[in-house]
PDB file of N, CA, C and O in Angstrom:
ATOM      1  N   MET A   1       5.913  -8.735 -10.412  1.00  0.00           N
ATOM      2  CA  MET A   1       5.947  -7.326 -10.712  1.00  0.00           C
ATOM      3  C   MET A   1       4.584  -6.708 -10.369  1.00  0.00           C
ATOM      4  O   MET A   1       3.536  -7.296 -10.637  1.00  0.00           O
ATOM      5  N   ALA A   2       4.621  -5.561  -9.794  1.00  0.00           N
ATOM      6  CA  ALA A   2       3.385  -4.881  -9.401  1.00  0.00           C
ATOM      7  C   ALA A   2       2.687  -4.301 -10.631  1.00  0.00           C
ATOM      8  O   ALA A   2       3.323  -3.726 -11.514  1.00  0.00           O
ATOM      9  N   THR A   3       1.389  -4.464 -10.666  1.00  0.00           N
ATOM     10  CA  THR A   3       0.600  -3.856 -11.731  1.00  0.00           C
ATOM     11  C   THR A   3       0.142  -2.484 -11.261  1.00  0.00           C
ATOM     12  O   THR A   3       0.278  -2.133 -10.089  1.00  0.00           O
ATOM     13  N   ARG A   4      -0.398  -1.723 -12.188  1.00  0.00           N
ATOM     14  CA  ARG A   4      -0.910  -0.389 -11.825  1.00  0.00           C
ATOM     15  C   ARG A   4      -1.996  -0.515 -10.755  1.00  0.00           C
ATOM     16  O   ARG A   4      -2.061   0.297  -9.831  1.00  0.00           O
ATOM     17  N   ARG A   5      -2.850  -1.541 -10.884  1.00  0.00           N
ATOM     18  CA  ARG A   5      -3.901  -1.678  -9.884  1.00  0.00           C
ATOM     19  C   ARG A   5      -3.314  -2.020  -8.522  1.00  0.00           C
ATOM     20  O   ARG A   5      -3.840  -1.581  -7.499  1.00  0.00           O
ATOM     21  N   HIS A   6      -2.219  -2.808  -8.489  1.00  0.00           N
ATOM     22  CA  HIS A   6      -1.583  -3.081  -7.200  1.00  0.00           C
ATOM     23  C   HIS A   6      -1.053  -1.791  -6.577  1.00  0.00           C
ATOM     24  O   HIS A   6      -1.158  -1.589  -5.367  1.00  0.00           O
ATOM     25  N   THR A   7      -0.488  -0.928  -7.403  1.00  0.00           N
ATOM     26  CA  THR A   7       0.003   0.354  -6.905  1.00  0.00           C
ATOM     27  C   THR A   7      -1.148   1.157  -6.301  1.00  0.00           C
ATOM     28  O   THR A   7      -1.025   1.720  -5.213  1.00  0.00           O
ATOM     29  N   ASP A   8      -2.256   1.198  -7.018  1.00  0.00           N
ATOM     30  CA  ASP A   8      -3.423   1.923  -6.502  1.00  0.00           C
ATOM     31  C   ASP A   8      -3.943   1.286  -5.223  1.00  0.00           C
ATOM     32  O   ASP A   8      -4.275   1.992  -4.270  1.00  0.00           O
ATOM     33  N   PHE A   9      -4.019  -0.046  -5.189  1.00  0.00           N
ATOM     34  CA  PHE A   9      -4.497  -0.744  -3.986  1.00  0.00           C
ATOM     35  C   PHE A   9      -3.565  -0.485  -2.803  1.00  0.00           C
ATOM     36  O   PHE A   9      -4.027  -0.327  -1.673  1.00  0.00           O
ATOM     37  N   CYS A  10      -2.253  -0.439  -3.059  1.00  0.00           N
ATOM     38  CA  CYS A  10      -1.294  -0.165  -1.979  1.00  0.00           C
ATOM     39  C   CYS A  10      -1.526   1.221  -1.387  1.00  0.00           C
ATOM     40  O   CYS A  10      -1.491   1.393  -0.168  1.00  0.00           O
ATOM     41  N   ARG A  11      -1.761   2.198  -2.240  1.00  0.00           N
ATOM     42  CA  ARG A  11      -2.019   3.558  -1.758  1.00  0.00           C
ATOM     43  C   ARG A  11      -3.295   3.600  -0.926  1.00  0.00           C
ATOM     44  O   ARG A  11      -3.323   4.196   0.151  1.00  0.00           O
ATOM     45  N   LEU A  12      -4.342   2.969  -1.429  1.00  0.00           N
ATOM     46  CA  LEU A  12      -5.606   2.930  -0.679  1.00  0.00           C
ATOM     47  C   LEU A  12      -5.410   2.220   0.661  1.00  0.00           C
ATOM     48  O   LEU A  12      -5.901   2.685   1.690  1.00  0.00           O
ATOM     49  N   ALA A  13      -4.693   1.097   0.647  1.00  0.00           N
ATOM     50  CA  ALA A  13      -4.476   0.327   1.882  1.00  0.00           C
ATOM     51  C   ALA A  13      -3.664   1.120   2.905  1.00  0.00           C
ATOM     52  O   ALA A  13      -3.904   1.019   4.108  1.00  0.00           O
ATOM     53  N   ALA A  14      -2.703   1.910   2.422  1.00  0.00           N
ATOM     54  CA  ALA A  14      -1.840   2.679   3.321  1.00  0.00           C
ATOM     55  C   ALA A  14      -2.515   3.933   3.847  1.00  0.00           C
ATOM     56  O   ALA A  14      -2.076   4.505   4.845  1.00  0.00           O
ATOM     57  N   GLN A  15      -3.581   4.366   3.184  1.00  0.00           N
ATOM     58  CA  GLN A  15      -4.218   5.614   3.580  1.00  0.00           C
ATOM     59  C   GLN A  15      -5.683   5.403   3.954  1.00  0.00           C
ATOM     60  O   GLN A  15      -6.007   5.298   5.137  1.00  0.00           O
ATOM     61  N   GLN A  16      -6.549   5.340   2.987  1.00  0.00           N
ATOM     62  CA  GLN A  16      -7.994   5.330   3.254  1.00  0.00           C
ATOM     63  C   GLN A  16      -8.463   4.062   3.974  1.00  0.00           C
ATOM     64  O   GLN A  16      -9.211   4.151   4.947  1.00  0.00           O
ATOM     65  N   TRP A  17      -8.037   2.896   3.513  1.00  0.00           N
ATOM     66  CA  TRP A  17      -8.521   1.648   4.109  1.00  0.00           C
ATOM     67  C   TRP A  17      -7.956   1.424   5.507  1.00  0.00           C
ATOM     68  O   TRP A  17      -8.560   0.722   6.318  1.00  0.00           O
ATOM     69  N   ARG A  18      -6.815   2.010   5.786  1.00  0.00           N
ATOM     70  CA  ARG A  18      -6.144   1.795   7.070  1.00  0.00           C
ATOM     71  C   ARG A  18      -7.005   2.273   8.246  1.00  0.00           C
ATOM     72  O   ARG A  18      -7.069   1.615   9.284  1.00  0.00           O
ATOM     73  N   ASP A  19      -7.648   3.394   8.077  1.00  0.00           N
ATOM     74  CA  ASP A  19      -8.441   3.978   9.155  1.00  0.00           C
ATOM     75  C   ASP A  19      -9.849   3.414   9.240  1.00  0.00           C
ATOM     76  O   ASP A  19     -10.484   3.497  10.291  1.00  0.00           O
ATOM     77  N   ASP A  20     -10.345   2.843   8.155  1.00  0.00           N
ATOM     78  CA  ASP A  20     -11.706   2.300   8.156  1.00  0.00           C
ATOM     79  C   ASP A  20     -11.761   1.079   7.242  1.00  0.00           C
ATOM     80  O   ASP A  20     -12.022   1.215   6.047  1.00  0.00           O
ATOM     81  N   PRO A  21     -11.518  -0.122   7.793  1.00  0.00           N
ATOM     82  CA  PRO A  21     -11.496  -1.341   6.985  1.00  0.00           C
ATOM     83  C   PRO A  21     -12.792  -1.593   6.207  1.00  0.00           C
ATOM     84  O   PRO A  21     -12.791  -2.340   5.228  1.00  0.00           O
ATOM     85  N   ARG A  22     -13.881  -0.982   6.634  1.00  0.00           N
ATOM     86  CA  ARG A  22     -15.136  -1.145   5.888  1.00  0.00           C
ATOM     87  C   ARG A  22     -15.013  -0.575   4.487  1.00  0.00           C
ATOM     88  O   ARG A  22     -15.687  -1.036   3.565  1.00  0.00           O
ATOM     89  N   LEU A  23     -14.152   0.430   4.318  1.00  0.00           N
ATOM     90  CA  LEU A  23     -13.954   1.013   2.997  1.00  0.00           C
ATOM     91  C   LEU A  23     -13.334   0.007   2.028  1.00  0.00           C
ATOM     92  O   LEU A  23     -13.684  -0.029   0.848  1.00  0.00           O
ATOM     93  N   GLU A  24     -12.412  -0.807   2.539  1.00  0.00           N
ATOM     94  CA  GLU A  24     -11.807  -1.855   1.702  1.00  0.00           C
ATOM     95  C   GLU A  24     -12.870  -2.864   1.274  1.00  0.00           C
ATOM     96  O   GLU A  24     -12.948  -3.233   0.102  1.00  0.00           O
ATOM     97  N   ASP A  25     -13.683  -3.307   2.227  1.00  0.00           N
ATOM     98  CA  ASP A  25     -14.754  -4.258   1.915  1.00  0.00           C
ATOM     99  C   ASP A  25     -15.713  -3.671   0.880  1.00  0.00           C
ATOM    100  O   ASP A  25     -16.095  -4.353  -0.071  1.00  0.00           O
ATOM    101  N   ALA A  26     -16.098  -2.423   1.061  1.00  0.00           N
ATOM    102  CA  ALA A  26     -17.025  -1.774   0.139  1.00  0.00           C
ATOM    103  C   ALA A  26     -16.392  -1.604  -1.241  1.00  0.00           C
ATOM    104  O   ALA A  26     -17.058  -1.786  -2.261  1.00  0.00           O
ATOM    105  N   PHE A  27     -15.107  -1.255  -1.271  1.00  0.00           N
ATOM    106  CA  PHE A  27     -14.420  -1.074  -2.543  1.00  0.00           C
ATOM    107  C   PHE A  27     -14.442  -2.365  -3.344  1.00  0.00           C
ATOM    108  O   PHE A  27     -14.830  -2.370  -4.512  1.00  0.00           O
ATOM    109  N   PHE A  28     -14.024  -3.465  -2.714  1.00  0.00           N
ATOM    110  CA  PHE A  28     -13.954  -4.724  -3.444  1.00  0.00           C
ATOM    111  C   PHE A  28     -15.334  -5.295  -3.761  1.00  0.00           C
ATOM    112  O   PHE A  28     -15.485  -6.026  -4.740  1.00  0.00           O
ATOM    113  N   ALA A  29     -16.328  -4.977  -2.961  1.00  0.00           N
ATOM    114  CA  ALA A  29     -17.698  -5.385  -3.294  1.00  0.00           C
ATOM    115  C   ALA A  29     -18.120  -4.719  -4.603  1.00  0.00           C
ATOM    116  O   ALA A  29     -18.740  -5.357  -5.454  1.00  0.00           O
ATOM    117  N   GLY A  30     -17.787  -3.446  -4.763  1.00  0.00           N
ATOM    118  CA  GLY A  30     -18.114  -2.732  -5.985  1.00  0.00           C
ATOM    119  C   GLY A  30     -17.194  -3.092  -7.137  1.00  0.00           C
ATOM    120  O   GLY A  30     -17.604  -3.050  -8.297  1.00  0.00           O
ATOM    121  N   TYR A  31     -15.954  -3.446  -6.827  1.00  0.00           N
ATOM    122  CA  TYR A  31     -14.954  -3.788  -7.848  1.00  0.00           C
ATOM    123  C   TYR A  31     -15.268  -5.137  -8.483  1.00  0.00           C
ATOM    124  O   TYR A  31     -14.900  -5.401  -9.627  1.00  0.00           O
ATOM    125  N   GLY A  32     -15.956  -5.988  -7.719  1.00  0.00           N
ATOM    126  CA  GLY A  32     -16.283  -7.320  -8.221  1.00  0.00           C
ATOM    127  C   GLY A  32     -15.412  -8.411  -7.624  1.00  0.00           C
ATOM    128  O   GLY A  32     -15.237  -9.472  -8.222  1.00  0.00           O
ATOM    129  N   GLY A  33     -14.871  -8.152  -6.455  1.00  0.00           N
ATOM    130  CA  GLY A  33     -14.019  -9.123  -5.774  1.00  0.00           C
ATOM    131  C   GLY A  33     -12.608  -8.602  -5.626  1.00  0.00           C
ATOM    132  O   GLY A  33     -12.223  -7.608  -6.242  1.00  0.00           O
ATOM    133  N   ASP A  34     -11.856  -9.281  -4.812  1.00  0.00           N
ATOM    134  CA  ASP A  34     -10.477  -8.901  -4.518  1.00  0.00           C
ATOM    135  C   ASP A  34      -9.542  -9.717  -5.412  1.00  0.00           C
ATOM    136  O   ASP A  34      -9.400 -10.923  -5.206  1.00  0.00           O
ATOM    137  N   PRO A  35      -8.900  -9.084  -6.402  1.00  0.00           N
ATOM    138  CA  PRO A  35      -8.053  -9.822  -7.334  1.00  0.00           C
ATOM    139  C   PRO A  35      -6.616 -10.044  -6.847  1.00  0.00           C
ATOM    140  O   PRO A  35      -5.799 -10.629  -7.558  1.00  0.00           O
ATOM    141  N   ARG A  36      -6.317  -9.576  -5.640  1.00  0.00           N
ATOM    142  CA  ARG A  36      -4.927  -9.647  -5.177  1.00  0.00           C
ATOM    143  C   ARG A  36      -4.510 -11.074  -4.869  1.00  0.00           C
ATOM    144  O   ARG A  36      -5.208 -11.810  -4.172  1.00  0.00           O
ATOM    145  N   ASN A  37      -3.362 -11.445  -5.402  1.00  0.00           N
ATOM    146  CA  ASN A  37      -2.710 -12.712  -5.093  1.00  0.00           C
ATOM    147  C   ASN A  37      -1.811 -12.450  -3.892  1.00  0.00           C
ATOM    148  O   ASN A  37      -1.028 -11.501  -3.920  1.00  0.00           O
ATOM    149  N   PRO A  38      -1.898 -13.267  -2.827  1.00  0.00           N
ATOM    150  CA  PRO A  38      -1.133 -12.959  -1.606  1.00  0.00           C
ATOM    151  C   PRO A  38       0.368 -12.761  -1.829  1.00  0.00           C
ATOM    152  O   PRO A  38       0.952 -11.842  -1.255  1.00  0.00           O
ATOM    153  N   GLU A  39       0.998 -13.597  -2.644  1.00  0.00           N
ATOM    154  CA  GLU A  39       2.441 -13.449  -2.848  1.00  0.00           C
ATOM    155  C   GLU A  39       2.754 -12.165  -3.611  1.00  0.00           C
ATOM    156  O   GLU A  39       3.679 -11.439  -3.247  1.00  0.00           O
ATOM    157  N   GLN A  40       1.996 -11.883  -4.659  1.00  0.00           N
ATOM    158  CA  GLN A  40       2.208 -10.646  -5.405  1.00  0.00           C
ATOM    159  C   GLN A  40       1.896  -9.430  -4.545  1.00  0.00           C
ATOM    160  O   GLN A  40       2.569  -8.404  -4.648  1.00  0.00           O
ATOM    161  N   TRP A  41       0.877  -9.541  -3.697  1.00  0.00           N
ATOM    162  CA  TRP A  41       0.503  -8.432  -2.821  1.00  0.00           C
ATOM    163  C   TRP A  41       1.635  -8.111  -1.850  1.00  0.00           C
ATOM    164  O   TRP A  41       1.954  -6.941  -1.635  1.00  0.00           O
ATOM    165  N   ARG A  42       2.242  -9.135  -1.266  1.00  0.00           N
ATOM    166  CA  ARG A  42       3.365  -8.896  -0.341  1.00  0.00           C
ATOM    167  C   ARG A  42       4.486  -8.138  -1.038  1.00  0.00           C
ATOM    168  O   ARG A  42       5.021  -7.170  -0.497  1.00  0.00           O
ATOM    169  N   MET A  43       4.836  -8.583  -2.243  1.00  0.00           N
ATOM    170  CA  MET A  43       5.925  -7.932  -2.973  1.00  0.00           C
ATOM    171  C   MET A  43       5.539  -6.512  -3.388  1.00  0.00           C
ATOM    172  O   MET A  43       6.363  -5.600  -3.325  1.00  0.00           O
ATOM    173  N   ALA A  44       4.299  -6.327  -3.808  1.00  0.00           N
ATOM    174  CA  ALA A  44       3.845  -4.992  -4.215  1.00  0.00           C
ATOM    175  C   ALA A  44       3.890  -4.032  -3.038  1.00  0.00           C
ATOM    176  O   ALA A  44       4.293  -2.880  -3.197  1.00  0.00           O
ATOM    177  N   THR A  45       3.479  -4.491  -1.851  1.00  0.00           N
ATOM    178  CA  THR A  45       3.479  -3.584  -0.701  1.00  0.00           C
ATOM    179  C   THR A  45       4.898  -3.184  -0.306  1.00  0.00           C
ATOM    180  O   THR A  45       5.140  -2.035   0.064  1.00  0.00           O
ATOM    181  N   VAL A  46       5.835  -4.129  -0.382  1.00  0.00           N
ATOM    182  CA  VAL A  46       7.236  -3.795  -0.076  1.00  0.00           C
ATOM    183  C   VAL A  46       7.763  -2.789  -1.097  1.00  0.00           C
ATOM    184  O   VAL A  46       8.387  -1.794  -0.728  1.00  0.00           O
ATOM    185  N   HIS A  47       7.517  -3.046  -2.354  1.00  0.00           N
ATOM    186  CA  HIS A  47       7.972  -2.165  -3.429  1.00  0.00           C
ATOM    187  C   HIS A  47       7.423  -0.748  -3.252  1.00  0.00           C
ATOM    188  O   HIS A  47       8.176   0.224  -3.305  1.00  0.00           O
ATOM    189  N   GLU A  48       6.132  -0.637  -3.044  1.00  0.00           N
ATOM    190  CA  GLU A  48       5.501   0.678  -2.890  1.00  0.00           C
ATOM    191  C   GLU A  48       5.967   1.388  -1.622  1.00  0.00           C
ATOM    192  O   GLU A  48       6.148   2.606  -1.619  1.00  0.00           O
ATOM    193  N   ALA A  49       6.159   0.629  -0.553  1.00  0.00           N
ATOM    194  CA  ALA A  49       6.594   1.218   0.710  1.00  0.00           C
ATOM    195  C   ALA A  49       7.992   1.819   0.589  1.00  0.00           C
ATOM    196  O   ALA A  49       8.229   2.951   1.011  1.00  0.00           O
ATOM    197  N   ILE A  50       8.904   1.060   0.015  1.00  0.00           N
ATOM    198  CA  ILE A  50      10.271   1.557  -0.141  1.00  0.00           C
ATOM    199  C   ILE A  50      10.291   2.750  -1.092  1.00  0.00           C
ATOM    200  O   ILE A  50      10.964   3.748  -0.837  1.00  0.00           O
ATOM    201  N   GLY A  51       9.556   2.638  -2.176  1.00  0.00           N
ATOM    202  CA  GLY A  51       9.485   3.748  -3.126  1.00  0.00           C
ATOM    203  C   GLY A  51       8.939   5.018  -2.487  1.00  0.00           C
ATOM    204  O   GLY A  51       9.428   6.116  -2.754  1.00  0.00           O
ATOM    205  N   THR A  52       7.934   4.863  -1.652  1.00  0.00           N
ATOM    206  CA  THR A  52       7.343   6.011  -0.964  1.00  0.00           C
ATOM    207  C   THR A  52       8.356   6.668  -0.030  1.00  0.00           C
ATOM    208  O   THR A  52       8.531   7.886  -0.054  1.00  0.00           O
ATOM    209  N   ALA A  53       9.019   5.860   0.787  1.00  0.00           N
ATOM    210  CA  ALA A  53       9.985   6.406   1.752  1.00  0.00           C
ATOM    211  C   ALA A  53      11.150   7.091   1.048  1.00  0.00           C
ATOM    212  O   ALA A  53      11.574   8.173   1.453  1.00  0.00           O
ATOM    213  N   VAL A  54      11.666   6.466   0.000  1.00  0.00           N
ATOM    214  CA  VAL A  54      12.816   7.032  -0.710  1.00  0.00           C
ATOM    215  C   VAL A  54      12.437   8.330  -1.427  1.00  0.00           C
ATOM    216  O   VAL A  54      13.140   9.334  -1.314  1.00  0.00           O
ATOM    217  N   TRP A  55      11.326   8.304  -2.164  1.00  0.00           N
ATOM    218  CA  TRP A  55      10.915   9.503  -2.889  1.00  0.00           C
ATOM    219  C   TRP A  55      10.663  10.661  -1.921  1.00  0.00           C
ATOM    220  O   TRP A  55      11.103  11.786  -2.160  1.00  0.00           O
ATOM    221  N   ALA A  56       9.955  10.377  -0.832  1.00  0.00           N
ATOM    222  CA  ALA A  56       9.629  11.427   0.132  1.00  0.00           C
ATOM    223  C   ALA A  56      10.902  12.001   0.756  1.00  0.00           C
ATOM    224  O   ALA A  56      10.992  13.209   0.971  1.00  0.00           O
ATOM    225  N   TYR A  57      11.880  11.150   1.047  1.00  0.00           N
ATOM    226  CA  TYR A  57      13.157  11.619   1.580  1.00  0.00           C
ATOM    227  C   TYR A  57      13.839  12.543   0.568  1.00  0.00           C
ATOM    228  O   TYR A  57      14.345  13.606   0.926  1.00  0.00           O
ATOM    229  N   GLN A  58      13.844  12.119  -0.705  1.00  0.00           N
ATOM    230  CA  GLN A  58      14.521  12.896  -1.739  1.00  0.00           C
ATOM    231  C   GLN A  58      13.918  14.287  -1.921  1.00  0.00           C
ATOM    232  O   GLN A  58      14.634  15.241  -2.227  1.00  0.00           O
ATOM    233  N   VAL A  59      12.611  14.402  -1.736  1.00  0.00           N
ATOM    234  CA  VAL A  59      11.974  15.713  -1.932  1.00  0.00           C
ATOM    235  C   VAL A  59      11.773  16.465  -0.620  1.00  0.00           C
ATOM    236  O   VAL A  59      11.264  17.586  -0.616  1.00  0.00           O
ATOM    237  N   GLY A  60      12.175  15.847   0.500  1.00  0.00           N
ATOM    238  CA  GLY A  60      12.095  16.522   1.786  1.00  0.00           C
ATOM    239  C   GLY A  60      10.705  16.562   2.409  1.00  0.00           C
ATOM    240  O   GLY A  60      10.410  17.440   3.219  1.00  0.00           O
ATOM    241  N   ASP A  61       9.850  15.610   2.030  1.00  0.00           N
ATOM    242  CA  ASP A  61       8.490  15.559   2.585  1.00  0.00           C
ATOM    243  C   ASP A  61       8.502  14.620   3.797  1.00  0.00           C
ATOM    244  O   ASP A  61       8.290  13.414   3.663  1.00  0.00           O
ATOM    245  N   GLU A  62       8.751  15.184   4.966  1.00  0.00           N
ATOM    246  CA  GLU A  62       8.931  14.377   6.174  1.00  0.00           C
ATOM    247  C   GLU A  62       7.678  13.595   6.561  1.00  0.00           C
ATOM    248  O   GLU A  62       7.778  12.450   7.001  1.00  0.00           O
ATOM    249  N   ARG A  63       6.510  14.192   6.404  1.00  0.00           N
ATOM    250  CA  ARG A  63       5.270  13.485   6.752  1.00  0.00           C
ATOM    251  C   ARG A  63       5.080  12.272   5.856  1.00  0.00           C
ATOM    252  O   ARG A  63       4.749  11.189   6.339  1.00  0.00           O
ATOM    253  N   PHE A  64       5.284  12.442   4.566  1.00  0.00           N
ATOM    254  CA  PHE A  64       5.120  11.339   3.623  1.00  0.00           C
ATOM    255  C   PHE A  64       6.220  10.297   3.819  1.00  0.00           C
ATOM    256  O   PHE A  64       5.986   9.104   3.627  1.00  0.00           O
ATOM    257  N   GLU A  65       7.409  10.740   4.199  1.00  0.00           N
ATOM    258  CA  GLU A  65       8.496   9.800   4.493  1.00  0.00           C
ATOM    259  C   GLU A  65       8.124   8.928   5.691  1.00  0.00           C
ATOM    260  O   GLU A  65       8.367   7.721   5.682  1.00  0.00           O
ATOM    261  N   ARG A  66       7.539   9.534   6.717  1.00  0.00           N
ATOM    262  CA  ARG A  66       7.089   8.744   7.877  1.00  0.00           C
ATOM    263  C   ARG A  66       6.049   7.715   7.451  1.00  0.00           C
ATOM    264  O   ARG A  66       6.063   6.576   7.918  1.00  0.00           O
ATOM    265  N   GLN A  67       5.147   8.127   6.560  1.00  0.00           N
ATOM    266  CA  GLN A  67       4.165   7.176   6.046  1.00  0.00           C
ATOM    267  C   GLN A  67       4.884   6.031   5.333  1.00  0.00           C
ATOM    268  O   GLN A  67       4.507   4.871   5.499  1.00  0.00           O
ATOM    269  N   GLY A  68       5.899   6.336   4.553  1.00  0.00           N
ATOM    270  CA  GLY A  68       6.666   5.303   3.854  1.00  0.00           C
ATOM    271  C   GLY A  68       7.325   4.337   4.819  1.00  0.00           C
ATOM    272  O   GLY A  68       7.326   3.128   4.588  1.00  0.00           O
ATOM    273  N   HIS A  69       7.887   4.862   5.903  1.00  0.00           N
ATOM    274  CA  HIS A  69       8.514   3.987   6.905  1.00  0.00           C
ATOM    275  C   HIS A  69       7.464   3.106   7.593  1.00  0.00           C
ATOM    276  O   HIS A  69       7.716   1.936   7.878  1.00  0.00           O
ATOM    277  N   ARG A  70       6.302   3.674   7.852  1.00  0.00           N
ATOM    278  CA  ARG A  70       5.210   2.875   8.426  1.00  0.00           C
ATOM    279  C   ARG A  70       4.783   1.796   7.449  1.00  0.00           C
ATOM    280  O   ARG A  70       4.536   0.657   7.847  1.00  0.00           O
ATOM    281  N   MET A  71       4.693   2.149   6.159  1.00  0.00           N
ATOM    282  CA  MET A  71       4.316   1.185   5.146  1.00  0.00           C
ATOM    283  C   MET A  71       5.341   0.048   5.058  1.00  0.00           C
ATOM    284  O   MET A  71       4.965  -1.108   4.865  1.00  0.00           O
ATOM    285  N   VAL A  72       6.636   0.370   5.198  1.00  0.00           N
ATOM    286  CA  VAL A  72       7.672  -0.677   5.178  1.00  0.00           C
ATOM    287  C   VAL A  72       7.455  -1.630   6.345  1.00  0.00           C
ATOM    288  O   VAL A  72       7.473  -2.848   6.161  1.00  0.00           O
ATOM    289  N   ALA A  73       7.252  -1.094   7.536  1.00  0.00           N
ATOM    290  CA  ALA A  73       7.046  -1.944   8.714  1.00  0.00           C
ATOM    291  C   ALA A  73       5.822  -2.837   8.539  1.00  0.00           C
ATOM    292  O   ALA A  73       5.866  -4.023   8.864  1.00  0.00           O
ATOM    293  N   GLU A  74       4.733  -2.272   8.027  1.00  0.00           N
ATOM    294  CA  GLU A  74       3.509  -3.048   7.834  1.00  0.00           C
ATOM    295  C   GLU A  74       3.681  -4.081   6.721  1.00  0.00           C
ATOM    296  O   GLU A  74       3.142  -5.184   6.812  1.00  0.00           O
ATOM    297  N   ALA A  75       4.425  -3.734   5.675  1.00  0.00           N
ATOM    298  CA  ALA A  75       4.666  -4.682   4.578  1.00  0.00           C
ATOM    299  C   ALA A  75       5.484  -5.879   5.071  1.00  0.00           C
ATOM    300  O   ALA A  75       5.210  -7.023   4.707  1.00  0.00           O
ATOM    301  N   LEU A  76       6.476  -5.603   5.891  1.00  0.00           N
ATOM    302  CA  LEU A  76       7.310  -6.706   6.397  1.00  0.00           C
ATOM    303  C   LEU A  76       6.530  -7.664   7.295  1.00  0.00           C
ATOM    304  O   LEU A  76       6.893  -8.834   7.420  1.00  0.00           O
ATOM    305  N   GLU A  77       5.467  -7.174   7.914  1.00  0.00           N
ATOM    306  CA  GLU A  77       4.624  -8.046   8.740  1.00  0.00           C
ATOM    307  C   GLU A  77       3.889  -9.088   7.890  1.00  0.00           C
ATOM    308  O   GLU A  77       3.422 -10.097   8.418  1.00  0.00           O
ATOM    309  N   LEU A  78       3.784  -8.852   6.585  1.00  0.00           N
ATOM    310  CA  LEU A  78       3.084  -9.795   5.705  1.00  0.00           C
ATOM    311  C   LEU A  78       3.927 -11.034   5.393  1.00  0.00           C
ATOM    312  O   LEU A  78       3.416 -12.007   4.837  1.00  0.00           O
ATOM    313  N   PHE A  79       5.218 -11.003   5.748  1.00  0.00           N
ATOM    314  CA  PHE A  79       6.107 -12.144   5.462  1.00  0.00           C
ATOM    315  C   PHE A  79       6.234 -13.063   6.649  1.00  0.00           C
ATOM    316  O   PHE A  79       6.942 -14.068   6.579  1.00  0.00           O
TER     317      PHE A  79
END
């Protein structure tokens, strides 16, 4: 099950860290290390990606829906 921090990490990974991987390194350096477990991370990214695409579709936010579809594709690459 995804924790709140996994949800936050998924959002950062899909947006801010995606364009500049140095931000991810800097974040975890300040956070005190990367607590993500690879198996839980894979499941959290799939969960967040599907949730993003579905919610965005329901509210008619096409740009955010595209982001959700991109997140699904990227999450599936982790398997």
